[in-house]
C-alpha positions as CSV (number, residue, x, y, z in Angstrom):
1,M,-30.3,1.0,-19.3
2,T,-28.6,0.1,-16.0
3,N,-25.7,2.0,-14.5
4,T,-21.9,1.6,-15.1
5,L,-19.2,0.8,-12.6
6,Y,-18.4,4.4,-12.4
7,D,-22.1,5.5,-11.9
8,N,-22.2,3.0,-8.9
9,I,-19.2,4.2,-7.4
10,I,-20.2,7.8,-7.5
11,N,-23.8,7.0,-6.3
12,N,-22.4,5.1,-3.3
13,H,-20.3,8.1,-2.2
14,I,-22.6,11.2,-2.7
15,V,-22.7,13.3,0.3
16,N,-24.7,16.2,-1.5
17,I,-25.5,17.5,-4.9
18,Y,-25.3,21.1,-6.1
19,D,-26.7,21.6,-9.6
20,D,-24.1,19.8,-11.6
21,L,-21.6,19.6,-8.7
22,Y,-21.1,16.4,-6.7
23,L,-19.9,16.5,-3.1
24,L,-18.3,13.1,-2.7
25,Y,-16.8,11.1,0.2
26,I,-13.2,9.9,-0.2
27,D,-12.1,6.6,1.0
28,K,-8.4,6.8,0.8
29,I,-5.7,9.5,0.2
30,L,-2.3,8.8,-1.5
31,L,0.4,11.5,-1.1
32,H,3.9,12.0,-2.2
33,E,6.6,14.5,-1.4
34,V,6.0,16.9,-4.4
35,T,2.4,18.1,-4.3
36,S,1.6,17.4,-0.6
37,P,3.8,20.2,1.1
38,Q,1.6,23.0,-0.2
39,A,-1.7,21.0,0.9
40,F,-0.4,20.8,4.5
41,N,0.8,24.4,4.5
42,L,-2.8,25.5,3.6
43,L,-4.3,23.5,6.5
44,K,-2.6,26.1,8.9
45,N,-3.8,25.1,12.4
46,K,-6.5,22.8,11.2
47,I,-6.6,19.1,11.8
48,I,-6.9,16.3,9.2
49,W,-9.9,14.5,9.3
50,K,-8.7,10.8,9.2
51,N,-5.1,10.1,9.2
52,K,-5.6,6.2,8.8
53,S,-7.0,7.0,5.3
54,I,-3.5,8.3,4.2
55,L,-0.8,6.4,2.5
56,S,2.4,8.3,1.7
57,T,5.8,7.9,0.5
58,S,8.9,9.8,-1.1
59,D,9.2,8.7,-5.0
60,H,9.7,11.7,-7.3
61,N,12.8,13.4,-6.0
62,V,14.6,10.4,-4.5
63,S,17.9,9.4,-5.8
64,T,18.0,5.7,-7.1
65,D,21.7,5.3,-6.9
66,K,22.3,2.9,-3.9
67,K,25.6,4.9,-2.8
68,Q,24.1,8.5,-3.2
69,R,20.4,7.5,-2.1
70,F,20.6,8.9,1.4
71,F,23.2,11.5,1.1
72,F,21.5,13.1,-1.9
73,N,18.2,12.9,-0.3
74,K,18.9,14.9,2.7
75,K,19.3,17.7,0.7
76,I,15.8,17.8,-0.8
77,K,13.5,20.2,1.0
78,Q,10.3,18.4,-0.1
79,L,11.4,15.0,1.4
80,N,12.0,16.8,4.8
81,C,8.7,18.5,4.6
82,I,6.6,15.5,4.2
83,K,8.6,13.5,7.0
84,K,7.7,16.7,9.3
85,N,4.1,16.4,8.2
86,K,4.0,12.7,8.9
87,E,5.4,13.4,12.6
88,K,2.9,16.0,13.1
89,Y,-0.3,14.3,11.8
90,F,0.6,10.6,12.4
91,F,-0.2,9.2,8.7
92,K,1.3,6.2,7.3
93,Y,4.7,7.0,5.5
94,Y,7.1,4.6,3.8
95,D,10.5,6.3,4.0
96,L,13.6,5.3,2.2
97,N,14.5,2.7,5.0
98,N,11.3,1.0,4.6
99,P,11.2,-2.2,2.2
100,K,7.7,-1.0,1.1
101,Q,9.1,2.2,-0.3
102,G,8.5,3.2,-3.9
103,I,6.4,4.9,-6.5
104,I,3.1,5.5,-4.7
105,H,0.6,4.3,-7.4
106,I,2.5,0.9,-7.2
107,I,2.6,0.5,-3.4
108,A,-0.8,1.4,-2.9
109,T,-1.6,-1.8,-5.0
110,E,1.0,-4.0,-3.4
111,S,0.1,-3.1,0.2
112,M,-3.6,-3.6,-0.6
113,F,-4.5,-0.3,0.8
114,L,-7.2,0.2,-2.0
115,F,-10.3,-2.0,-2.4
116,P,-12.8,-2.4,-5.2
117,G,-15.7,0.2,-5.2
118,M,-13.5,3.0,-3.2
119,I,-12.8,6.4,-4.4
120,T,-9.1,7.4,-3.9
121,V,-7.2,10.6,-4.8
122,C,-3.9,11.7,-5.1
123,G,-1.9,14.8,-6.3
124,D,-0.8,13.1,-9.4
125,S,-1.9,12.8,-12.9
126,H,-1.5,9.0,-13.0
127,T,-3.5,8.2,-9.9
128,T,-5.9,6.5,-12.4
129,T,-3.3,3.6,-12.6
130,N,-5.4,2.0,-9.8
131,G,-8.7,1.9,-11.6
132,S,-7.5,-1.4,-12.7
133,L,-8.7,-2.5,-9.2
134,S,-12.4,-1.8,-10.1
135,L,-12.2,1.6,-8.0
136,L,-12.4,5.3,-8.9
137,A,-8.9,6.9,-8.8
138,I,-8.7,10.6,-9.3
139,G,-5.8,12.8,-9.9
140,I,-6.3,16.3,-8.3
141,G,-4.5,19.7,-7.7
142,T,-3.0,21.0,-4.5
143,S,-6.0,22.9,-3.3
144,D,-8.3,20.0,-3.7
145,L,-5.9,17.9,-1.9
146,N,-5.8,20.2,1.0
147,I,-9.7,20.2,1.3
148,V,-9.7,16.4,0.9
149,I,-7.1,16.1,3.8
150,S,-9.4,18.2,6.0
151,T,-12.8,17.1,5.3
152,Q,-12.5,13.8,3.6
153,C,-14.7,15.2,0.8
154,I,-14.2,16.6,-2.7
155,I,-16.3,18.5,-5.2
156,Q,-16.4,17.1,-8.6
157,K,-18.4,17.3,-11.7
158,K,-19.9,14.0,-12.8
159,L,-18.0,12.6,-15.9
160,K,-19.6,11.0,-18.9
161,N,-19.1,7.2,-19.6
162,M,-17.1,6.0,-22.2
163,N,-16.5,2.2,-23.1
164,I,-13.6,0.8,-24.9
165,L,-14.1,-2.9,-25.6
166,L,-11.0,-4.7,-26.8
167,Y,-11.9,-8.3,-28.3
168,N,-9.7,-11.1,-29.5
169,K,-6.3,-12.3,-28.3
170,I,-3.1,-10.1,-28.5
171,N,-0.4,-11.4,-30.9
172,K,3.4,-10.6,-30.0
173,I,2.7,-7.4,-28.2
174,F,2.1,-6.0,-24.8
175,S,-0.2,-4.0,-22.8
176,K,1.9,-0.8,-23.5
177,D,1.2,-1.4,-27.2
178,L,-2.3,-1.6,-26.7
179,I,-2.8,1.7,-24.8
180,L,-0.5,3.4,-27.4
181,Y,-2.6,2.0,-30.0
182,I,-5.8,3.2,-28.3
183,I,-4.7,6.7,-27.9
184,K,-3.5,6.9,-31.5
185,K,-7.0,5.8,-32.5
186,I,-9.1,8.3,-30.1
187,S,-6.4,10.8,-29.9
188,S,-4.9,12.5,-26.8
189,K,-8.1,14.6,-26.2
190,G,-10.5,11.7,-27.0
191,G,-11.3,11.0,-23.4
192,T,-11.8,14.6,-22.3
193,G,-14.9,14.8,-20.0
194,Y,-15.1,10.9,-19.8
195,C,-14.3,8.3,-17.4
196,I,-13.1,5.3,-19.7
197,E,-14.1,1.8,-18.8
198,F,-12.1,-0.9,-20.5
199,S,-13.7,-4.2,-21.2
200,G,-13.8,-7.3,-23.6
201,N,-12.2,-10.7,-23.4
202,C,-8.7,-9.1,-24.3
203,I,-9.0,-7.3,-21.0
204,E,-10.2,-10.1,-19.1
205,N,-7.0,-12.1,-20.1
206,L,-4.7,-9.4,-18.9
207,S,-3.0,-9.5,-15.6
208,I,-3.3,-7.0,-12.9
209,S,-0.3,-5.5,-13.7
210,E,-1.0,-5.1,-17.4
211,K,-4.5,-3.7,-16.5
212,M,-2.5,-1.2,-14.4
213,T,-0.3,0.0,-17.6
214,I,-3.6,0.3,-19.5
215,C,-5.3,2.5,-16.7
216,N,-2.3,4.3,-16.2
217,M,-1.9,5.8,-19.5
218,S,-5.6,6.7,-19.9
219,I,-4.8,10.2,-18.6
220,E,-2.7,10.5,-21.8
221,A,-6.0,10.2,-23.8
222,G,-7.3,13.1,-21.9
223,S,-9.5,11.0,-19.6
224,K,-9.5,12.1,-15.8
225,S,-10.0,8.6,-14.6
226,S,-10.4,5.0,-16.2
227,L,-11.4,1.7,-14.6
228,I,-12.0,-2.0,-15.2
229,S,-15.0,-4.0,-13.8
230,P,-14.1,-7.0,-11.4
231,D,-13.3,-10.3,-12.8
232,I,-12.0,-13.6,-11.6
233,K,-8.3,-12.2,-11.5
234,L,-9.3,-9.4,-9.3
235,I,-11.2,-11.8,-6.8
236,N,-8.2,-14.0,-6.7
237,F,-6.0,-10.9,-6.0
238,Y,-8.0,-10.0,-3.0
239,K,-8.7,-13.5,-1.8
240,K,-6.4,-13.6,1.0
241,K,-7.3,-10.1,2.3
242,I,-11.2,-10.7,2.5
243,I,-12.7,-12.0,5.5
244,D,-16.1,-12.8,4.2
245,I,-15.6,-13.7,0.5
246,K,-19.4,-14.2,0.0
247,K,-20.0,-10.3,0.9
248,F,-17.3,-9.4,-1.2
249,L,-18.6,-11.2,-4.3
250,F,-22.0,-9.9,-3.7
251,F,-20.5,-6.3,-3.5
252,I,-18.7,-6.5,-6.5
253,N,-21.5,-8.1,-8.6
254,K,-23.8,-5.4,-7.5
255,I,-21.3,-2.4,-8.5
256,K,-19.8,-3.8,-11.7
257,S,-21.1,-2.8,-15.3
258,N,-23.1,-5.2,-17.4
259,K,-24.3,-5.5,-20.9
260,N,-27.4,-3.2,-20.3
261,S,-25.1,-0.4,-18.9
262,F,-25.4,3.1,-20.7
263,Y,-22.2,4.7,-22.1
264,E,-22.3,8.2,-23.9
265,K,-19.6,6.9,-26.4
266,R,-18.1,3.3,-27.3
267,Y,-15.2,2.0,-29.2
268,I,-14.7,-1.6,-30.2
269,F,-11.2,-2.6,-31.3
270,D,-9.9,-6.0,-32.7
271,V,-6.6,-6.4,-30.9
272,S,-5.4,-9.5,-33.0
273,K,-3.7,-7.5,-35.6
274,I,-2.3,-4.7,-33.4
275,K,1.5,-4.3,-34.0
276,P,4.1,-2.8,-31.7
277,H,3.6,0.8,-31.2
278,L,5.9,3.9,-30.1
279,T,6.0,7.6,-29.9
280,W,8.2,9.7,-32.3
281,G,7.5,13.2,-31.3
282,T,6.8,15.4,-28.3
283,N,3.2,14.4,-27.6
284,L,0.9,11.6,-27.3
285,D,-0.6,12.3,-30.8
286,T,2.7,11.2,-32.4
287,I,2.0,7.4,-32.0
288,I,3.0,5.1,-34.9
289,E,3.7,1.3,-35.6
290,L,7.3,0.0,-35.5
291,D,7.6,0.1,-39.3
292,E,5.4,3.0,-40.1
293,N,6.8,6.2,-41.7
294,I,6.6,9.5,-39.6
295,K,3.9,11.9,-41.1
296,T,3.9,15.6,-39.9
297,N,3.7,19.1,-41.1
298,D,4.9,20.1,-37.6
299,I,8.3,21.5,-38.3
300,N,9.0,22.6,-34.5
301,I,8.5,18.9,-33.4
302,L,10.6,17.4,-36.3
303,N,13.5,19.9,-35.6
304,Y,13.4,19.3,-31.7
305,M,13.4,15.4,-32.3
306,N,15.9,15.7,-35.3
307,L,13.7,13.8,-37.6
308,K,12.3,14.4,-41.0
309,N,8.7,14.0,-42.5
310,N,8.1,10.6,-44.2
311,Q,11.1,9.0,-42.5
312,K,10.9,5.6,-41.0
313,I,11.9,5.3,-37.4
314,T,14.0,2.1,-38.1
315,N,17.8,2.5,-37.8
316,I,17.7,5.7,-35.9
317,K,20.3,5.4,-32.8
318,I,19.7,5.8,-29.2
319,Q,21.9,6.7,-26.5
320,K,19.8,5.7,-23.3
321,M,17.2,3.3,-22.3
322,F,14.8,3.5,-19.2
323,L,12.9,0.6,-17.9
324,G,10.7,2.0,-15.0
325,S,8.1,4.4,-14.0
326,C,4.5,3.9,-12.7
327,T,3.6,2.5,-16.1
328,N,6.0,-0.4,-16.5
329,S,8.3,-1.1,-13.4
330,R,6.5,-4.0,-11.8
331,F,8.1,-7.6,-11.2
332,E,6.3,-8.9,-14.3
333,D,8.0,-6.3,-16.5
334,L,11.3,-6.9,-15.2
335,L,10.8,-10.8,-15.5
336,I,9.6,-10.9,-19.0
337,C,12.8,-8.6,-20.1
338,C,15.0,-10.8,-18.1
339,L,13.8,-14.0,-20.0
340,L,14.2,-12.0,-23.2
341,L,17.8,-11.3,-22.6
342,L,18.5,-14.9,-21.6
343,K,16.9,-16.0,-25.0
344,I,18.6,-13.6,-27.2
345,N,21.9,-14.0,-25.3
346,K,23.3,-10.4,-26.4
347,K,24.5,-7.5,-24.1
348,I,23.4,-4.1,-24.4
349,N,25.0,-2.1,-27.1
350,K,28.1,-0.5,-26.3
351,N,26.9,2.9,-27.2
352,V,23.8,2.7,-24.9
353,I,23.3,3.2,-21.2
354,G,20.3,1.1,-19.8
355,L,18.7,1.9,-16.7
356,I,16.6,-0.8,-14.8
357,V,14.6,0.9,-12.0
358,P,12.1,-1.2,-10.1
359,G,8.9,0.6,-9.3
360,T,9.0,-0.4,-5.5
361,E,11.8,-1.6,-2.9
362,Y,9.5,-4.8,-2.7
363,I,9.8,-5.4,-6.3
364,R,13.5,-4.8,-6.2
365,L,14.0,-7.1,-3.3
366,K,11.8,-9.8,-4.9
367,S,13.9,-9.3,-8.1
368,E,17.2,-9.8,-6.3
369,F,15.9,-12.8,-4.5
370,Y,15.3,-14.6,-7.9
371,G,18.5,-13.2,-9.4
372,I,17.0,-11.1,-11.8
373,N,19.1,-8.1,-10.9
374,K,22.4,-10.3,-11.6
375,I,21.0,-11.2,-15.1
376,F,20.4,-7.4,-15.9
377,I,23.9,-6.5,-14.7
378,F,25.5,-9.6,-16.6
379,F,24.1,-8.0,-19.8
380,G,25.3,-4.5,-19.1
381,Y,22.3,-2.7,-17.5
382,N,22.5,-0.5,-14.5
383,W,20.5,-2.0,-11.6
384,K,18.9,0.9,-9.4
385,N,16.8,1.3,-6.4
386,S,13.2,2.2,-6.6
387,G,11.7,5.6,-7.5
388,C,10.3,7.7,-10.4
389,S,13.7,8.0,-11.8
390,M,14.0,9.1,-15.5
391,C,10.2,9.4,-16.0
392,L,10.7,13.1,-15.3
393,A,13.7,15.3,-14.6
394,M,13.3,15.8,-10.8
395,N,16.1,13.7,-9.8
396,E,19.7,12.7,-10.8
397,D,18.4,10.2,-13.6
398,K,18.1,12.4,-16.7
399,L,19.2,12.8,-20.3
400,L,21.7,15.0,-21.5
401,P,20.8,17.6,-24.2
402,E,19.8,16.0,-27.5
403,E,20.2,12.7,-26.2
404,R,17.7,10.0,-27.4
405,C,15.8,7.6,-25.1
406,V,13.6,4.6,-25.5
407,S,11.5,4.8,-22.4
408,T,8.9,2.5,-20.8
409,S,7.4,5.7,-19.0
410,N,4.2,7.6,-20.0
411,R,5.0,11.0,-21.4
412,N,7.4,12.3,-24.2
413,F,6.9,15.9,-23.6
414,I,9.6,18.4,-24.3
415,G,12.2,18.5,-21.4
416,R,10.4,15.7,-19.8
417,Q,13.4,13.5,-19.2
418,G,16.0,16.4,-19.1
419,Y,16.7,19.8,-21.0
420,K,16.3,19.1,-24.8
421,S,15.6,15.5,-24.2
422,R,14.2,13.2,-26.9
423,T,11.9,10.7,-25.5
424,H,10.4,7.7,-27.3
425,L,7.6,5.8,-25.4
426,V,7.8,1.9,-26.0
427,S,6.9,-1.3,-24.3
428,P,9.6,-3.0,-22.1
429,V,10.1,-5.8,-24.5
430,L,10.8,-3.4,-27.4
431,A,12.9,-1.2,-25.0
432,I,15.2,-4.0,-24.3
433,I,15.4,-5.1,-28.1
434,I,16.2,-1.6,-29.2
435,S,18.9,-1.3,-26.4
436,I,20.7,-4.3,-27.6
437,Y,20.8,-3.2,-31.2
438,G,21.5,0.5,-30.4
439,E,18.7,1.6,-32.7
440,F,15.3,1.3,-33.7
441,V,14.6,-2.3,-35.3
442,N,12.1,-3.2,-38.0
443,Y,9.3,-5.3,-37.4
444,N,10.7,-8.6,-39.0
445,L,13.5,-8.5,-36.5
446,Y,11.2,-7.8,-33.7
447,N,9.0,-10.6,-34.8
448,K,11.8,-13.1,-35.2
449,L,12.9,-12.3,-31.7
450,I,9.5,-12.8,-30.2
451,N,9.0,-16.1,-32.1
452,E,12.0,-17.5,-30.5
453,I,11.0,-16.6,-27.2
454,N,7.4,-17.8,-27.7
455,F,5.7,-15.3,-25.3
C-alpha cells in the first residue's frame, strides 16, 4: 500500500512528532475580521513569523448594500481591528476599496495565493473549501491561530483517510446536490476523525468551482478537512502561474494518491441516478430528495420549521431566496442561474425577496462586465456587493422571525440566518426555480425546466 495525498502532504510538513501529535509547518494563513482580533491580542509584544504568508480580508460583518457599505462598516469594531493589525504587522489585507475583496476562501483561490501540496489554515470552519486545489486546508480555533501567526507551526493529530469515489455522469443535478447526497449517506458525523478524499470520474469531470462546493461542505459531514488529487483541470488552472511546468508536474504526480493508496474507510456511489436534494430541518441529517416525504420523530425540529411528519416539501411557500456564500457564489454559479432565468423567462414571485450576492468583488465586477447583474435585476432580484451576507446573521442581511428561505449556503442551524429563521439548503438552480414559483416545486416540473435548458 502507498500513501494518500493527505499522507504525502503531512509527511512533507513534519517538523517533529510527539507520540500521536504532529508539529507541522504551515505554508499560508488566511484571516478574516471575526476570529483574527483575538489571535493578535494574544500576541502581546511578540512579532509574527512571516507576514508574507498571510492573506486577509473583511467578509463576515460587511454590509453588502452599495449605499450603506462604507457607512455601516465604519461602526463595526472587528473591521477596524483587522485594519489596525494590518498596519502594525504589514500583512496583505483586501479592504472594502479593493477590487479583490470578498469571502476569504474564494479570494485565496482567485488570487492564486495557494498551491497544491501546501498546508493552509484559517479561523473558519469552511477553510476546507480549498482542498479542491490538492492542498490541505484546515479550519482552526483562535488559540491555534495565534500560535500559527507567531511560529508558522501547528500541533495536530493525524487524521485517518477516507475515500469517497463517485462514478458515472451526473444527470440534471449539480455539485451541491452531490455533497448533500453524500452527507445524507454517511451522516453529519460520518467523516469525524477523517480527511476525506473525493475521487472518481465524476469528480474529474467537475470544474474547479464545483469541486470547491464539494470540499466546502465536507465539514458538514464531520470531516476536519477534505481534498481532491491533482488532475488536468488543476494543471490548466495553474499553468499561467507556473514558471517550470515540468517541475510542477513532477511534484503533483509525486504527492497524489494512486490505486494502491490505503484508506481506512471507503465509499463508492453511482451518481447517475441522484436527484436534486435539499434540507428540511435544522441540521445536516435532515436531507431529502425533492419529492421525498419528511420522516422524523423530532417534534422540536418540526415545530421550529412549522412542518409535519410524513409531509411532502412540495408547495410549501418561501419568503426569501439567498444565492451566495463560500459554497455557491462564484461566477459559474451566477452564470448558470442567469441562463436559467433567460430560458424560463419568468420574474421572481411577487411574494419572494431574492438576494444575489457575488462571493468577491472580482466576481461582481466580472458579472457586471458581462451584464449578468442587469439580467438578475430585470427579473426582480436584488444585486448586492460581496460578502458572507445571509449565510449567517452577522450583518444586515438576515431573515425576519419565522421567514422561510431557500439558501445556497452551507448550514441550516437554528437562528443561522436570523432569529427564528427557517433555512433550506439547495443548489443555485433549485433556488432560482423555487423563487420563481414562490414555493417548493415537484421533481416533474424541475425536470421539465432543466430539460428545456439542456444543461
